[in-house]
C-alpha positions in Angstrom: 113.0 88.5 112.1 109.2 88.8 112.2 107.7 91.1 109.5 105.0 93.4 110.8 102.4 95.5 109.0 100.2 98.1 110.8 96.8 99.1 109.5 95.4 102.3 110.9 98.8 103.8 111.5 97.7 107.4 111.3 96.1 107.6 114.7 97.6 108.0 118.2 97.5 104.2 118.9 99.0 103.5 115.5 101.9 105.9 116.1 102.6 104.3 119.5 102.5 100.9 117.9 105.0 102.0 115.2 107.3 103.2 117.9 107.1 99.9 119.8 107.7 97.8 116.7 110.7 99.9 115.7 112.3 99.4 119.1 111.8 95.6 119.2 114.8 93.7 118.1 112.9 90.8 116.6 110.4 92.8 114.5 110.7 94.5 111.1 108.2 97.1 110.0 107.2 96.4 106.4 103.8 98.0 105.9 101.8 101.0 107.1 98.2 101.3 106.1 96.8 104.8 106.4 93.6 106.3 105.0 94.0 108.3 101.8 93.9 112.1 101.9 93.0 114.5 99.1 96.0 115.7 97.0 98.6 113.1 98.1 99.9 110.6 100.5 99.7 111.0 104.2 103.2 111.0 105.6 102.7 112.6 109.0 102.3 109.2 110.7 105.8 108.2 109.8 107.6 111.5 110.3 110.1 111.4 113.1 109.8 107.7 113.8 112.9 106.5 111.9 110.9 104.6 109.2 110.8 105.8 105.6 108.2 104.8 103.0 110.6 104.7 100.1 
């Protein structure tokens, strides 16, 4: 298993890359780097893709 981290995961290309990594049998998604937002953590980039931050 190859561990993968994605920096810039909040954009359209990052979202597509998340989807591709999650579907690949040899890859494990271990990190998502997203820019900070006021008042909390940005979670919209991982919603609906089957990966949880916790």
